C-alpha positions as CSV (number, residue, x, y, z in Angstrom):
1,M,-0.1,0.8,-0.4
2,N,1.9,3.4,-1.2
3,I,1.4,6.7,1.0
4,E,-1.2,8.5,-1.0
5,E,-3.7,5.1,0.0
6,L,-2.2,4.9,4.0
7,Q,-3.7,8.8,3.5
8,D,-6.7,7.8,1.9
9,M,-7.5,5.2,4.7
10,E,-6.7,7.7,7.5
11,S,-9.3,9.9,6.2
12,R,-12.2,7.1,5.3
13,I,-11.5,6.2,9.0
14,I,-11.3,9.7,11.0
15,E,-15.2,10.3,8.2
16,A,-16.3,7.1,9.9
17,A,-14.9,7.6,13.4
18,K,-17.1,11.3,13.7
19,Q,-20.2,9.6,12.4
20,V,-20.2,6.6,14.9
21,F,-18.9,9.3,18.1
22,V,-21.5,11.5,17.7
23,R,-24.0,9.6,17.2
24,K,-22.7,7.2,20.3
25,G,-20.5,9.4,22.5
26,Y,-17.1,8.7,23.3
27,E,-17.5,6.8,25.9
28,A,-20.1,4.0,24.2
29,T,-18.1,3.6,21.2
30,K,-15.7,1.1,20.6
31,M,-13.0,0.4,18.0
32,G,-15.3,-2.3,16.6
33,D,-17.4,0.3,15.8
34,V,-15.4,2.6,13.9
35,A,-14.2,-0.3,11.8
36,L,-17.5,-1.6,11.1
37,E,-18.5,1.6,10.2
38,V,-15.5,1.8,7.2
39,G,-16.4,-1.9,6.3
40,I,-12.7,-3.0,7.4
41,S,-11.3,-5.2,10.1
42,R,-10.6,-4.2,13.9
43,T,-7.5,-5.7,13.4
44,A,-6.7,-3.7,10.0
45,L,-8.1,-0.3,11.8
46,H,-5.7,-1.1,14.5
47,Y,-3.2,-0.8,12.4
48,Y,-3.7,2.9,11.8
49,F,-5.5,4.1,15.1
50,R,-4.4,1.9,18.1
51,T,-6.5,2.7,20.5
52,K,-9.6,5.0,20.8
53,E,-8.3,7.7,22.5
54,M,-5.5,7.7,19.6
55,L,-8.4,8.2,16.7
56,F,-10.5,10.8,19.6
57,D,-7.1,13.2,19.2
58,A,-6.3,12.3,15.4
59,I,-10.4,13.7,15.0
60,F,-9.7,16.7,17.2
61,G,-6.7,17.5,15.9
62,Q,-7.6,17.3,12.4
63,L,-10.5,20.0,13.0
64,M,-8.8,22.3,15.5
65,N,-5.8,22.4,12.6
66,A,-7.8,23.7,9.7
67,L,-9.0,26.3,12.3
68,L,-6.6,27.8,14.8
69,P,-3.6,28.6,12.3
70,N,-5.6,30.9,10.2
71,I,-6.1,32.4,13.3
72,E,-2.8,33.3,14.2
73,K,-1.9,34.8,10.7
74,I,-5.2,36.7,11.1
75,M,-4.0,37.6,15.3
76,D,-0.2,38.5,14.0
77,E,-2.3,41.2,11.6
78,P,-1.4,44.5,13.2
79,T,-5.2,45.9,13.3
80,S,-8.0,46.5,16.0
81,C,-10.0,43.2,17.4
82,L,-13.3,45.5,15.4
83,E,-11.2,44.8,12.3
84,K,-10.4,41.2,13.1
85,M,-13.3,40.2,13.8
86,P,-15.2,39.7,9.9
87,K,-12.1,37.3,9.5
88,I,-12.2,35.2,11.9
89,I,-15.8,35.1,11.9
90,D,-15.5,33.9,8.4
91,Q,-12.9,31.1,9.2
92,Y,-14.9,29.5,11.9
93,M,-17.9,29.4,9.3
94,A,-15.8,28.1,6.4
95,M,-14.2,25.4,9.3
96,I,-18.0,24.4,10.7
97,Q,-19.4,24.6,6.9
98,A,-16.3,21.7,5.9
99,N,-17.4,20.0,9.4
100,P,-21.1,20.0,9.3
101,L,-20.5,17.6,12.6
102,F,-18.0,19.6,14.3
103,P,-20.4,21.6,16.5
104,I,-22.3,18.4,17.1
105,F,-18.9,16.7,18.4
106,V,-17.7,18.9,20.8
107,V,-21.0,19.9,22.2
108,S,-21.7,16.1,23.5
109,E,-18.2,15.6,24.4
110,F,-18.4,19.0,26.2
111,N,-21.3,17.5,27.5
112,R,-20.8,14.0,28.1
113,D,-16.6,14.6,30.0
114,P,-15.3,17.9,30.0
115,E,-12.2,17.4,30.9
116,H,-11.4,14.8,28.6
117,L,-11.7,17.1,25.6
118,Y,-10.3,19.6,28.0
119,R,-7.2,17.6,28.1
120,T,-7.4,17.0,24.6
121,I,-6.9,20.3,23.5
122,M,-3.7,21.2,25.8
123,K,-2.0,18.4,24.7
124,D,-0.8,20.6,22.2
125,P,-1.0,24.2,24.0
126,E,0.0,25.8,21.4
127,R,-3.0,25.3,19.8
128,V,-4.6,27.5,22.1
129,K,-2.1,30.7,21.5
130,P,-4.4,32.6,19.0
131,L,-7.4,32.3,21.2
132,L,-5.0,34.2,24.0
133,Q,-3.7,36.2,22.1
134,L,-7.4,37.3,20.6
135,Q,-8.6,37.4,24.3
136,E,-5.4,39.3,25.1
137,Q,-5.5,42.0,22.5
138,M,-9.6,42.3,23.2
139,T,-8.8,42.7,27.0
140,D,-6.1,45.5,26.7
141,E,-8.4,47.3,24.3
142,M,-11.2,47.6,26.3
143,E,-9.2,48.6,28.8
144,R,-7.8,51.4,26.0
145,G,-12.1,52.4,25.7
146,L,-11.4,50.6,21.9
147,L,-13.6,48.1,22.6
148,K,-16.7,48.3,24.8
149,K,-16.8,46.7,28.1
150,V,-18.0,43.6,28.0
151,P,-17.5,40.4,30.1
152,L,-15.5,37.4,28.2
153,I,-18.3,34.7,28.9
154,Y,-20.8,37.0,27.5
155,T,-17.8,36.9,24.0
156,A,-17.8,33.7,23.8
157,S,-21.2,32.5,24.5
158,T,-23.1,35.0,22.0
159,L,-20.6,34.0,19.4
160,L,-20.7,30.4,20.0
161,S,-24.3,31.2,20.2
162,L,-24.7,32.8,17.1
163,V,-22.2,30.8,14.8
164,I,-23.2,26.9,16.5
165,F,-26.8,27.3,17.0
166,P,-28.2,26.8,13.9
167,I,-26.0,23.8,13.1
168,L,-27.1,22.3,15.8
169,I,-30.5,22.9,14.5
170,R,-29.8,22.8,10.6
171,N,-32.8,19.7,10.2
172,P,-35.7,21.8,11.8
173,L,-34.9,24.9,10.4
174,T,-34.3,23.3,6.7
175,D,-38.2,22.3,6.9
176,V,-39.5,24.7,8.2
177,F,-38.0,28.1,6.3
178,M,-36.4,26.1,3.3
179,D,-38.8,23.9,2.1
180,G,-36.6,20.7,3.1
181,D,-33.6,21.9,0.7
182,P,-30.5,21.8,2.5
183,R,-28.7,24.1,-0.6
184,K,-30.9,26.4,0.8
185,F,-29.5,26.3,4.1
186,E,-26.2,26.9,3.0
187,V,-26.2,29.5,1.4
188,F,-28.3,30.6,4.0
189,L,-25.0,29.6,6.2
190,R,-22.9,31.8,3.6
191,E,-24.9,34.6,4.0
192,R,-25.5,35.0,7.7
193,K,-21.5,35.6,7.7
194,A,-21.7,39.4,7.4
195,F,-25.2,39.0,9.9
196,I,-22.3,37.2,12.7
197,A,-20.2,39.8,11.7
198,D,-22.5,43.0,12.3
199,A,-24.1,41.8,15.4
200,M,-20.6,41.4,17.2
201,I,-18.6,44.5,16.2
202,R,-22.1,46.2,16.7
203,L,-21.8,44.7,20.5
204,F,-18.1,46.1,21.4
205,T,-18.4,49.4,19.2
206,P,-18.0,51.6,22.0
207,D,-21.4,54.1,23.0
208,Q,-21.1,57.5,20.9
209,P,-20.9,60.3,24.0
210,R,-24.2,62.0,23.9
211,T,-24.0,66.0,23.6
212,S,-26.0,68.6,25.1
213,N,-28.5,69.1,23.0
214,E,-29.2,65.1,23.0
């Protein structure tokens, strides 16, 4: 088996594992379930991933690597948070559109075992460096009056709800508002990026001081 065939099989295994983890949860999933989903033997699966933990790390690492390197480039730009925000949202939305199971996967794992997900992330602390940079810049700009002072928990929860919630209720939204056409939902997601960016910019833009005539 050549390198391309090995990489193709690894990709097939990871995609199958995403499906099984979402359906059954990490704890209930067995390696045999993943092997069955791929259509290979458990012995063959162990050739690529010896343990379920290694498979989970591969899935999460793939998804994080699809997003954070692009965020790192944005964070290195000498621009304000308000200027960075549309670019960051664009990257998040693009990653989620390419990996529609990611929000369901992460939400289910955070509810099931947040410590496990946290440990997985912190196996490579460099993954969260861009997010820490963003937090540091936002805090600094709030102190300097360039951003409205908003608690960071409100920031994170608002952004996550705007980005992720429609994905979690994709089917009812599509059925009720889009005649059951999944293509219309994809168009909705593409158009929603500008709406989310505008909402976040409005949230953080400092209030204009009132004049004596107002």
